[in-house]
PDB file as gemmi writes it, atoms N, CA and C in Angstrom:
CRYST1    1.000    1.000    1.000  90.00  90.00  90.00 P 1                      
ATOM      1  N   MET A   1     113.473 117.753  71.900  1.00  0.00           N  
ATOM      2  CA  MET A   1     112.421 116.966  71.284  1.00  0.00           C  
ATOM      3  C   MET A   1     111.984 115.816  72.193  1.00  0.00           C  
ATOM      4  N   ILE A   2     112.940 115.073  72.770  1.00  0.00           N  
ATOM      5  CA  ILE A   2     112.591 113.969  73.664  1.00  0.00           C  
ATOM      6  C   ILE A   2     111.861 114.499  74.890  1.00  0.00           C  
ATOM      7  N   HIS A   3     112.301 115.644  75.382  1.00  0.00           N  
ATOM      8  CA  HIS A   3     111.652 116.254  76.539  1.00  0.00           C  
ATOM      9  C   HIS A   3     110.187 116.586  76.230  1.00  0.00           C  
ATOM     10  N   THR A   4     109.943 117.216  75.086  1.00  0.00           N  
ATOM     11  CA  THR A   4     108.576 117.579  74.698  1.00  0.00           C  
ATOM     12  C   THR A   4     107.721 116.335  74.524  1.00  0.00           C  
ATOM     13  N   LEU A   5     108.277 115.336  73.878  1.00  0.00           N  
ATOM     14  CA  LEU A   5     107.548 114.080  73.677  1.00  0.00           C  
ATOM     15  C   LEU A   5     107.227 113.423  75.019  1.00  0.00           C  
ATOM     16  N   SER A   6     108.176 113.421  75.930  1.00  0.00           N  
ATOM     17  CA  SER A   6     107.936 112.798  77.234  1.00  0.00           C  
ATOM     18  C   SER A   6     106.860 113.548  78.014  1.00  0.00           C  
ATOM     19  N   ILE A   7     106.821 114.869  77.902  1.00  0.00           N  
ATOM     20  CA  ILE A   7     105.791 115.663  78.578  1.00  0.00           C  
ATOM     21  C   ILE A   7     104.415 115.259  78.073  1.00  0.00           C  
ATOM     22  N   TRP A   8     104.256 115.185  76.758  1.00  0.00           N  
ATOM     23  CA  TRP A   8     102.942 114.874  76.202  1.00  0.00           C  
ATOM     24  C   TRP A   8     102.567 113.411  76.403  1.00  0.00           C  
ATOM     25  N   LEU A   9     103.538 112.516  76.366  1.00  0.00           N  
ATOM     26  CA  LEU A   9     103.251 111.105  76.687  1.00  0.00           C  
ATOM     27  C   LEU A   9     102.786 110.972  78.130  1.00  0.00           C  
ATOM     28  N   LEU A  10     103.429 111.695  79.006  1.00  0.00           N  
ATOM     29  CA  LEU A  10     103.064 111.664  80.420  1.00  0.00           C  
ATOM     30  C   LEU A  10     101.666 112.222  80.639  1.00  0.00           C  
ATOM     31  N   ALA A  11     101.380 113.360  80.030  1.00  0.00           N  
ATOM     32  CA  ALA A  11     100.050 113.951  80.173  1.00  0.00           C  
ATOM     33  C   ALA A  11      98.984 112.987  79.651  1.00  0.00           C  
ATOM     34  N   ALA A  12      99.231 112.395  78.483  1.00  0.00           N  
ATOM     35  CA  ALA A  12      98.265 111.447  77.923  1.00  0.00           C  
ATOM     36  C   ALA A  12      98.159 110.194  78.789  1.00  0.00           C  
ATOM     37  N   GLY A  13      99.296 109.705  79.267  1.00  0.00           N  
ATOM     38  CA  GLY A  13      99.295 108.507  80.103  1.00  0.00           C  
ATOM     39  C   GLY A  13      98.543 108.705  81.400  1.00  0.00           C  
ATOM     40  N   PHE A  14      98.804 109.834  82.068  1.00  0.00           N  
ATOM     41  CA  PHE A  14      98.091 110.110  83.316  1.00  0.00           C  
ATOM     42  C   PHE A  14      96.608 110.339  83.066  1.00  0.00           C  
ATOM     43  N   PHE A  15      96.267 111.004  81.968  1.00  0.00           N  
ATOM     44  CA  PHE A  15      94.855 111.230  81.697  1.00  0.00           C  
ATOM     45  C   PHE A  15      94.147 109.906  81.403  1.00  0.00           C  
ATOM     46  N   GLY A  16      94.785 109.052  80.605  1.00  0.00           N  
ATOM     47  CA  GLY A  16      94.189 107.748  80.297  1.00  0.00           C  
ATOM     48  C   GLY A  16      94.050 106.877  81.533  1.00  0.00           C  
ATOM     49  N   ALA A  17      95.104 106.821  82.341  1.00  0.00           N  
ATOM     50  CA  ALA A  17      95.042 106.042  83.580  1.00  0.00           C  
ATOM     51  C   ALA A  17      93.995 106.615  84.521  1.00  0.00           C  
ATOM     52  N   GLY A  18      93.916 107.948  84.562  1.00  0.00           N  
ATOM     53  CA  GLY A  18      92.927 108.593  85.415  1.00  0.00           C  
ATOM     54  C   GLY A  18      91.514 108.290  84.983  1.00  0.00           C  
ATOM     55  N   LEU A  19      91.279 108.319  83.684  1.00  0.00           N  
ATOM     56  CA  LEU A  19      89.958 107.998  83.157  1.00  0.00           C  
ATOM     57  C   LEU A  19      89.599 106.550  83.485  1.00  0.00           C  
ATOM     58  N   PHE A  20      90.554 105.654  83.291  1.00  0.00           N  
ATOM     59  CA  PHE A  20      90.343 104.229  83.602  1.00  0.00           C  
ATOM     60  C   PHE A  20      90.001 104.048  85.081  1.00  0.00           C  
ATOM     61  N   ASN A  21      90.754 104.703  85.960  1.00  0.00           N  
ATOM     62  CA  ASN A  21      90.492 104.575  87.394  1.00  0.00           C  
ATOM     63  C   ASN A  21      89.193 105.271  87.797  1.00  0.00           C  
ATOM     64  N   ALA A  22      88.879 106.395  87.174  1.00  0.00           N  
ATOM     65  CA  ALA A  22      87.657 107.122  87.511  1.00  0.00           C  
ATOM     66  C   ALA A  22      86.411 106.336  87.098  1.00  0.00           C  
ATOM     67  N   ILE A  23      86.485 105.664  85.946  1.00  0.00           N  
ATOM     68  CA  ILE A  23      85.362 104.819  85.515  1.00  0.00           C  
ATOM     69  C   ILE A  23      85.198 103.670  86.498  1.00  0.00           C  
ATOM     70  N   SER A  24      86.312 103.154  86.978  1.00  0.00           N  
ATOM     71  CA  SER A  24      86.358 102.169  88.058  1.00  0.00           C  
ATOM     72  C   SER A  24      85.468 100.950  87.811  1.00  0.00           C  
ATOM     73  N   THR A  25      85.947 100.074  86.964  1.00  0.00           N  
ATOM     74  CA  THR A  25      85.235  98.826  86.715  1.00  0.00           C  
ATOM     75  C   THR A  25      85.209  97.981  87.984  1.00  0.00           C  
ATOM     76  N   PRO A  26      84.334  96.980  88.059  1.00  0.00           N  
ATOM     77  CA  PRO A  26      84.324  96.112  89.240  1.00  0.00           C  
ATOM     78  C   PRO A  26      85.691  95.457  89.514  1.00  0.00           C  
ATOM     79  N   ALA A  27      86.416  95.116  88.463  1.00  0.00           N  
ATOM     80  CA  ALA A  27      87.741  94.506  88.653  1.00  0.00           C  
ATOM     81  C   ALA A  27      88.710  95.506  89.276  1.00  0.00           C  
ATOM     82  N   THR A  28      88.641  96.755  88.830  1.00  0.00           N  
ATOM     83  CA  THR A  28      89.502  97.793  89.396  1.00  0.00           C  
ATOM     84  C   THR A  28      89.154  98.027  90.854  1.00  0.00           C  
ATOM     85  N   GLN A  29      87.870  98.107  91.151  1.00  0.00           N  
ATOM     86  CA  GLN A  29      87.429  98.284  92.533  1.00  0.00           C  
ATOM     87  C   GLN A  29      87.906  97.122  93.406  1.00  0.00           C  
ATOM     88  N   SER A  30      87.840  95.916  92.879  1.00  0.00           N  
ATOM     89  CA  SER A  30      88.302  94.733  93.624  1.00  0.00           C  
ATOM     90  C   SER A  30      89.794  94.800  93.914  1.00  0.00           C  
ATOM     91  N   ASP A  31      90.564  95.292  92.948  1.00  0.00           N  
ATOM     92  CA  ASP A  31      92.004  95.460  93.170  1.00  0.00           C  
ATOM     93  C   ASP A  31      92.250  96.403  94.339  1.00  0.00           C  
ATOM     94  N   TYR A  32      91.577  97.543  94.339  1.00  0.00           N  
ATOM     95  CA  TYR A  32      91.776  98.506  95.421  1.00  0.00           C  
ATOM     96  C   TYR A  32      91.378  97.916  96.771  1.00  0.00           C  
ATOM     97  N   VAL A  33      90.274  97.190  96.817  1.00  0.00           N  
ATOM     98  CA  VAL A  33      89.836  96.562  98.074  1.00  0.00           C  
ATOM     99  C   VAL A  33      90.856  95.518  98.518  1.00  0.00           C  
ATOM    100  N   ARG A  34      91.351  94.730  97.574  1.00  0.00           N  
ATOM    101  CA  ARG A  34      92.350  93.703  97.891  1.00  0.00           C  
ATOM    102  C   ARG A  34      93.623  94.321  98.455  1.00  0.00           C  
ATOM    103  N   TRP A  35      93.930  95.524  98.009  1.00  0.00           N  
ATOM    104  CA  TRP A  35      95.120  96.222  98.487  1.00  0.00           C  
ATOM    105  C   TRP A  35      94.875  96.983  99.787  1.00  0.00           C  
ATOM    106  N   GLY A  36      93.640  96.922 100.294  1.00  0.00           N  
ATOM    107  CA  GLY A  36      93.334  97.551 101.574  1.00  0.00           C  
ATOM    108  C   GLY A  36      92.747  98.954 101.487  1.00  0.00           C  
ATOM    109  N   TYR A  37      92.380  99.387 100.302  1.00  0.00           N  
ATOM    110  CA  TYR A  37      91.784 100.703 100.123  1.00  0.00           C  
ATOM    111  C   TYR A  37      90.268 100.564 100.010  1.00  0.00           C  
ATOM    112  N   PRO A  38      89.522 101.648 100.269  1.00  0.00           N  
ATOM    113  CA  PRO A  38      88.070 101.589 100.079  1.00  0.00           C  
ATOM    114  C   PRO A  38      87.713 101.483  98.589  1.00  0.00           C  
ATOM    115  N   ARG A  39      86.520 100.999  98.281  1.00  0.00           N  
ATOM    116  CA  ARG A  39      86.089 100.824  96.885  1.00  0.00           C  
ATOM    117  C   ARG A  39      86.186 102.113  96.070  1.00  0.00           C  
ATOM    118  N   TRP A  40      85.932 103.250  96.699  1.00  0.00           N  
ATOM    119  CA  TRP A  40      85.924 104.526  95.991  1.00  0.00           C  
ATOM    120  C   TRP A  40      87.331 105.078  95.754  1.00  0.00           C  
ATOM    121  N   TRP A  41      88.344 104.429  96.276  1.00  0.00           N  
ATOM    122  CA  TRP A  41      89.705 104.944  96.170  1.00  0.00           C  
ATOM    123  C   TRP A  41      90.162 105.097  94.714  1.00  0.00           C  
ATOM    124  N   GLY A  42      89.695 104.223  93.851  1.00  0.00           N  
ATOM    125  CA  GLY A  42      90.042 104.303  92.432  1.00  0.00           C  
ATOM    126  C   GLY A  42      89.545 105.593  91.800  1.00  0.00           C  
ATOM    127  N   ARG A  43      88.367 106.037  92.226  1.00  0.00           N  
ATOM    128  CA  ARG A  43      87.833 107.292  91.684  1.00  0.00           C  
ATOM    129  C   ARG A  43      88.673 108.482  92.138  1.00  0.00           C  
ATOM    130  N   LEU A  44      89.091 108.471  93.396  1.00  0.00           N  
ATOM    131  CA  LEU A  44      89.960 109.538  93.899  1.00  0.00           C  
ATOM    132  C   LEU A  44      91.294 109.515  93.158  1.00  0.00           C  
ATOM    133  N   THR A  45      91.858 108.337  93.007  1.00  0.00           N  
ATOM    134  CA  THR A  45      93.119 108.194  92.277  1.00  0.00           C  
ATOM    135  C   THR A  45      92.963 108.702  90.850  1.00  0.00           C  
ATOM    136  N   GLY A  46      91.862 108.329  90.209  1.00  0.00           N  
ATOM    137  CA  GLY A  46      91.605 108.776  88.842  1.00  0.00           C  
ATOM    138  C   GLY A  46      91.518 110.281  88.735  1.00  0.00           C  
ATOM    139  N   ALA A  47      90.837 110.908  89.683  1.00  0.00           N  
ATOM    140  CA  ALA A  47      90.718 112.370  89.675  1.00  0.00           C  
ATOM    141  C   ALA A  47      92.091 113.015  89.836  1.00  0.00           C  
ATOM    142  N   LEU A  48      92.903 112.472  90.744  1.00  0.00           N  
ATOM    143  CA  LEU A  48      94.257 113.011  90.943  1.00  0.00           C  
ATOM    144  C   LEU A  48      95.115 112.828  89.692  1.00  0.00           C  
ATOM    145  N   GLU A  49      94.985 111.673  89.042  1.00  0.00           N  
ATOM    146  CA  GLU A  49      95.772 111.413  87.826  1.00  0.00           C  
ATOM    147  C   GLU A  49      95.372 112.366  86.701  1.00  0.00           C  
ATOM    148  N   MET A  50      94.063 112.613  86.545  1.00  0.00           N  
ATOM    149  CA  MET A  50      93.631 113.538  85.491  1.00  0.00           C  
ATOM    150  C   MET A  50      94.056 114.971  85.810  1.00  0.00           C  
ATOM    151  N   MET A  51      94.006 115.342  87.076  1.00  0.00           N  
ATOM    152  CA  MET A  51      94.492 116.658  87.484  1.00  0.00           C  
ATOM    153  C   MET A  51      95.987 116.764  87.196  1.00  0.00           C  
ATOM    154  N   CYS A  52      96.711 115.712  87.470  1.00  0.00           N  
ATOM    155  CA  CYS A  52      98.148 115.660  87.201  1.00  0.00           C  
ATOM    156  C   CYS A  52      98.409 115.873  85.704  1.00  0.00           C  
ATOM    157  N   ALA A  53      97.614 115.235  84.855  1.00  0.00           N  
ATOM    158  CA  ALA A  53      97.771 115.376  83.403  1.00  0.00           C  
ATOM    159  C   ALA A  53      97.608 116.827  82.972  1.00  0.00           C  
ATOM    160  N   VAL A  54      96.602 117.496  83.518  1.00  0.00           N  
ATOM    161  CA  VAL A  54      96.373 118.901  83.173  1.00  0.00           C  
ATOM    162  C   VAL A  54      97.533 119.769  83.658  1.00  0.00           C  
ATOM    163  N   LEU A  55      97.991 119.525  84.887  1.00  0.00           N  
ATOM    164  CA  LEU A  55      99.108 120.300  85.431  1.00  0.00           C  
ATOM    165  C   LEU A  55     100.377 120.118  84.603  1.00  0.00           C  
ATOM    166  N   ILE A  56     100.627 118.895  84.150  1.00  0.00           N  
ATOM    167  CA  ILE A  56     101.810 118.622  83.331  1.00  0.00           C  
ATOM    168  C   ILE A  56     101.693 119.303  81.973  1.00  0.00           C  
ATOM    169  N   ALA A  57     100.496 119.341  81.415  1.00  0.00           N  
ATOM    170  CA  ALA A  57     100.299 119.926  80.084  1.00  0.00           C  
ATOM    171  C   ALA A  57     100.499 121.438  80.079  1.00  0.00           C  
ATOM    172  N   LEU A  58     100.275 122.085  81.215  1.00  0.00           N  
ATOM    173  CA  LEU A  58     100.413 123.541  81.282  1.00  0.00           C  
ATOM    174  C   LEU A  58     101.816 123.911  81.772  1.00  0.00           C  
ATOM    175  N   PRO A  59     102.572 124.650  80.982  1.00  0.00           N  
ATOM    176  CA  PRO A  59     103.953 124.968  81.364  1.00  0.00           C  
ATOM    177  C   PRO A  59     104.099 125.621  82.743  1.00  0.00           C  
ATOM    178  N   ALA A  60     103.174 126.474  83.122  1.00  0.00           N  
ATOM    179  CA  ALA A  60     103.283 127.184  84.404  1.00  0.00           C  
ATOM    180  C   ALA A  60     103.163 126.254  85.612  1.00  0.00           C  
ATOM    181  N   SER A  61     102.483 125.126  85.441  1.00  0.00           N  
ATOM    182  CA  SER A  61     102.267 124.212  86.566  1.00  0.00           C  
ATOM    183  C   SER A  61     102.937 122.851  86.365  1.00  0.00           C  
ATOM    184  N   ARG A  62     103.796 122.764  85.369  1.00  0.00           N  
ATOM    185  CA  ARG A  62     104.403 121.480  85.003  1.00  0.00           C  
ATOM    186  C   ARG A  62     105.166 120.823  86.152  1.00  0.00           C  
ATOM    187  N   MET A  63     105.953 121.607  86.899  1.00  0.00           N  
ATOM    188  CA  MET A  63     106.729 121.034  88.006  1.00  0.00           C  
ATOM    189  C   MET A  63     105.811 120.455  89.085  1.00  0.00           C  
ATOM    190  N   VAL A  64     104.727 121.143  89.380  1.00  0.00           N  
ATOM    191  CA  VAL A  64     103.759 120.641  90.360  1.00  0.00           C  
ATOM    192  C   VAL A  64     103.145 119.343  89.840  1.00  0.00           C  
ATOM    193  N   GLY A  65     102.805 119.310  88.566  1.00  0.00           N  
ATOM    194  CA  GLY A  65     102.240 118.108  87.959  1.00  0.00           C  
ATOM    195  C   GLY A  65     103.205 116.937  87.991  1.00  0.00           C  
ATOM    196  N   LEU A  66     104.478 117.208  87.691  1.00  0.00           N  
ATOM    197  CA  LEU A  66     105.486 116.143  87.737  1.00  0.00           C  
ATOM    198  C   LEU A  66     105.667 115.623  89.165  1.00  0.00           C  
ATOM    199  N   ALA A  67     105.665 116.542  90.134  1.00  0.00           N  
ATOM    200  CA  ALA A  67     105.804 116.126  91.535  1.00  0.00           C  
ATOM    201  C   ALA A  67     104.601 115.299  91.974  1.00  0.00           C  
ATOM    202  N   LEU A  68     103.400 115.752  91.634  1.00  0.00           N  
ATOM    203  CA  LEU A  68     102.191 114.991  91.977  1.00  0.00           C  
ATOM    204  C   LEU A  68     102.210 113.629  91.296  1.00  0.00           C  
ATOM    205  N   GLY A  69     102.596 113.610  90.033  1.00  0.00           N  
ATOM    206  CA  GLY A  69     102.673 112.339  89.305  1.00  0.00           C  
ATOM    207  C   GLY A  69     103.670 111.385  89.933  1.00  0.00           C  
ATOM    208  N   ALA A  70     104.813 111.917  90.342  1.00  0.00           N  
ATOM    209  CA  ALA A  70     105.826 111.080  90.994  1.00  0.00           C  
ATOM    210  C   ALA A  70     105.293 110.503  92.304  1.00  0.00           C  
ATOM    211  N   LEU A  71     104.561 111.306  93.065  1.00  0.00           N  
ATOM    212  CA  LEU A  71     103.969 110.813  94.317  1.00  0.00           C  
ATOM    213  C   LEU A  71     102.931 109.728  94.065  1.00  0.00           C  
ATOM    214  N   ILE A  72     102.092 109.936  93.063  1.00  0.00           N  
ATOM    215  CA  ILE A  72     101.071 108.939  92.719  1.00  0.00           C  
ATOM    216  C   ILE A  72     101.728 107.623  92.325  1.00  0.00           C  
ATOM    217  N   ILE A  73     102.726 107.701  91.463  1.00  0.00           N  
ATOM    218  CA  ILE A  73     103.399 106.488  90.989  1.00  0.00           C  
ATOM    219  C   ILE A  73     104.177 105.829  92.127  1.00  0.00           C  
ATOM    220  N   ALA A  74     104.817 106.615  92.983  1.00  0.00           N  
ATOM    221  CA  ALA A  74     105.537 106.042  94.128  1.00  0.00           C  
ATOM    222  C   ALA A  74     104.575 105.290  95.043  1.00  0.00           C  
ATOM    223  N   ALA A  75     103.414 105.870  95.305  1.00  0.00           N  
ATOM    224  CA  ALA A  75     102.416 105.189  96.142  1.00  0.00           C  
ATOM    225  C   ALA A  75     101.938 103.903  95.480  1.00  0.00           C  
ATOM    226  N   ALA A  76     101.752 103.943  94.164  1.00  0.00           N  
ATOM    227  CA  ALA A  76     101.307 102.752  93.446  1.00  0.00           C  
ATOM    228  C   ALA A  76     102.379 101.657  93.485  1.00  0.00           C  
ATOM    229  N   VAL A  77     103.638 102.040  93.276  1.00  0.00           N  
ATOM    230  CA  VAL A  77     104.734 101.064  93.316  1.00  0.00           C  
ATOM    231  C   VAL A  77     104.826 100.427  94.704  1.00  0.00           C  
ATOM    232  N   LEU A  78     104.763 101.250  95.741  1.00  0.00           N  
ATOM    233  CA  LEU A  78     104.820 100.708  97.104  1.00  0.00           C  
ATOM    234  C   LEU A  78     103.650  99.773  97.386  1.00  0.00           C  
ATOM    235  N   THR A  79     102.470 100.123  96.893  1.00  0.00           N  
ATOM    236  CA  THR A  79     101.298  99.275  97.092  1.00  0.00           C  
ATOM    237  C   THR A  79     101.467  97.922  96.418  1.00  0.00           C  
ATOM    238  N   VAL A  80     101.861  97.918  95.143  1.00  0.00           N  
ATOM    239  CA  VAL A  80     101.961  96.637  94.443  1.00  0.00           C  
ATOM    240  C   VAL A  80     103.134  95.800  94.964  1.00  0.00           C  
ATOM    241  N   LEU A  81     104.200  96.441  95.405  1.00  0.00           N  
ATOM    242  CA  LEU A  81     105.311  95.677  96.001  1.00  0.00           C  
ATOM    243  C   LEU A  81     104.884  95.068  97.338  1.00  0.00           C  
ATOM    244  N   ARG A  82     104.198  95.851  98.136  1.00  0.00           N  
ATOM    245  CA  ARG A  82     103.746  95.362  99.448  1.00  0.00           C  
ATOM    246  C   ARG A  82     102.827  94.163  99.310  1.00  0.00           C  
ATOM    247  N   HIS A  83     102.003  94.168  98.261  1.00  0.00           N  
ATOM    248  CA  HIS A  83     101.036  93.089  98.059  1.00  0.00           C  
ATOM    249  C   HIS A  83     101.506  92.059  97.029  1.00  0.00           C  
ATOM    250  N   ARG A  84     102.753  92.215  96.617  1.00  0.00           N  
ATOM    251  CA  ARG A  84     103.366  91.278  95.664  1.00  0.00           C  
ATOM    252  C   ARG A  84     102.518  91.070  94.400  1.00  0.00           C  
ATOM    253  N   ASP A  85     101.964  92.140  93.928  1.00  0.00           N  
ATOM    254  CA  ASP A  85     101.141  92.117  92.716  1.00  0.00           C  
ATOM    255  C   ASP A  85     101.996  92.631  91.561  1.00  0.00           C  
ATOM    256  N   PHE A  86     103.005  91.864  91.217  1.00  0.00           N  
ATOM    257  CA  PHE A  86     104.065  92.302  90.314  1.00  0.00           C  
ATOM    258  C   PHE A  86     103.612  92.570  88.876  1.00  0.00           C  
ATOM    259  N   THR A  87     102.433  92.100  88.491  1.00  0.00           N  
ATOM    260  CA  THR A  87     101.974  92.341  87.119  1.00  0.00           C  
ATOM    261  C   THR A  87     101.764  93.828  86.845  1.00  0.00           C  
ATOM    262  N   HIS A  88     101.563  94.618  87.886  1.00  0.00           N  
ATOM    263  CA  HIS A  88     101.352  96.052  87.712  1.00  0.00           C  
ATOM    264  C   HIS A  88     102.665  96.840  87.634  1.00  0.00           C  
ATOM    265  N   LEU A  89     103.780  96.180  87.851  1.00  0.00           N  
ATOM    266  CA  LEU A  89     105.057  96.903  87.873  1.00  0.00           C  
ATOM    267  C   LEU A  89     105.519  97.387  86.498  1.00  0.00           C  
ATOM    268  N   VAL A  90     105.188  96.664  85.440  1.00  0.00           N  
ATOM    269  CA  VAL A  90     105.658  97.070  84.107  1.00  0.00           C  
ATOM    270  C   VAL A  90     105.094  98.442  83.715  1.00  0.00           C  
ATOM    271  N   PRO A  91     103.764  98.646  83.759  1.00  0.00           N  
ATOM    272  CA  PRO A  91     103.294  99.987  83.394  1.00  0.00           C  
ATOM    273  C   PRO A  91     103.788 101.068  84.363  1.00  0.00           C  
ATOM    274  N   LEU A  92     103.909 100.720  85.634  1.00  0.00           N  
ATOM    275  CA  LEU A  92     104.426 101.694  86.599  1.00  0.00           C  
ATOM    276  C   LEU A  92     105.879 102.048  86.281  1.00  0.00           C  
ATOM    277  N   GLY A  93     106.654 101.053  85.852  1.00  0.00           N  
ATOM    278  CA  GLY A  93     108.042 101.304  85.462  1.00  0.00           C  
ATOM    279  C   GLY A  93     108.136 102.241  84.271  1.00  0.00           C  
ATOM    280  N   VAL A  94     107.201 102.109  83.344  1.00  0.00           N  
ATOM    281  CA  VAL A  94     107.169 103.018  82.189  1.00  0.00           C  
ATOM    282  C   VAL A  94     106.901 104.445  82.667  1.00  0.00           C  
ATOM    283  N   PHE A  95     105.940 104.597  83.589  1.00  0.00           N  
ATOM    284  CA  PHE A  95     105.663 105.931  84.131  1.00  0.00           C  
ATOM    285  C   PHE A  95     106.903 106.503  84.815  1.00  0.00           C  
ATOM    286  N   VAL A  96     107.601 105.691  85.598  1.00  0.00           N  
ATOM    287  CA  VAL A  96     108.817 106.157  86.285  1.00  0.00           C  
ATOM    288  C   VAL A  96     109.843 106.651  85.266  1.00  0.00           C  
ATOM    289  N   ALA A  97     110.047 105.875  84.211  1.00  0.00           N  
ATOM    290  CA  ALA A  97     111.037 106.245  83.187  1.00  0.00           C  
ATOM    291  C   ALA A  97     110.655 107.543  82.484  1.00  0.00           C  
ATOM    292  N   VAL A  98     109.394 107.692  82.144  1.00  0.00           N  
ATOM    293  CA  VAL A  98     108.968 108.898  81.420  1.00  0.00           C  
ATOM    294  C   VAL A  98     108.985 110.113  82.345  1.00  0.00           C  
ATOM    295  N   ILE A  99     108.626 109.929  83.616  1.00  0.00           N  
ATOM    296  CA  ILE A  99     108.739 111.036  84.574  1.00  0.00           C  
ATOM    297  C   ILE A  99     110.197 111.471  84.692  1.00  0.00           C  
ATOM    298  N   ALA A 100     111.097 110.522  84.741  1.00  0.00           N  
ATOM    299  CA  ALA A 100     112.530 110.851  84.831  1.00  0.00           C  
ATOM    300  C   ALA A 100     112.970 111.618  83.586  1.00  0.00           C  
ATOM    301  N   LEU A 101     112.553 111.174  82.410  1.00  0.00           N  
ATOM    302  CA  LEU A 101     112.916 111.889  81.177  1.00  0.00           C  
ATOM    303  C   LEU A 101     112.354 113.302  81.169  1.00  0.00           C  
ATOM    304  N   ALA A 102     111.105 113.440  81.606  1.00  0.00           N  
ATOM    305  CA  ALA A 102     110.472 114.762  81.597  1.00  0.00           C  
ATOM    306  C   ALA A 102     111.121 115.692  82.615  1.00  0.00           C  
ATOM    307  N   GLY A 103     111.580 115.143  83.723  1.00  0.00           N  
ATOM    308  CA  GLY A 103     112.148 115.969  84.772  1.00  0.00           C  
ATOM    309  C   GLY A 103     113.609 116.311  84.597  1.00  0.00           C  
ATOM    310  N   ILE A 104     114.292 115.666  83.673  1.00  0.00           N  
ATOM    311  CA  ILE A 104     115.729 115.877  83.463  1.00  0.00           C  
ATOM    312  C   ILE A 104     116.042 117.329  83.130  1.00  0.00           C  
ATOM    313  N   SER A 105     115.235 117.971  82.315  1.00  0.00           N  
ATOM    314  CA  SER A 105     115.592 119.317  81.876  1.00  0.00           C  
ATOM    315  C   SER A 105     115.178 120.405  82.862  1.00  0.00           C  
ATOM    316  N   PHE A 106     114.581 120.030  83.975  1.00  0.00           N  
ATOM    317  CA  PHE A 106     114.192 121.057  84.970  1.00  0.00           C  
ATOM    318  C   PHE A 106     115.257 121.278  85.959  1.00  0.00           C  
TER     319      PHE A 106                                                      
END                                                                             
């Protein structure tokens, strides 16, 4: 039950984060620029996050989705640590925990 819940929370979380990044408000774009990425990087990140959500939701591609999600979150954690933007660590920590829960049974 916890495994199933973590899978669907992860899929919803990645899809929501992806939608937020794909819409890319001026504040989001400014964050990416401040971190050294191009303005459009948020849209690319959003597309990858939404793709990750779909991959996680489908049993046949779940492992690929979890791996992609782990890479996305690892890159985000490294970025915010490098730039000492610690306010972003809490939601990233939640993603790390849920990815770990979802991956335990594989």
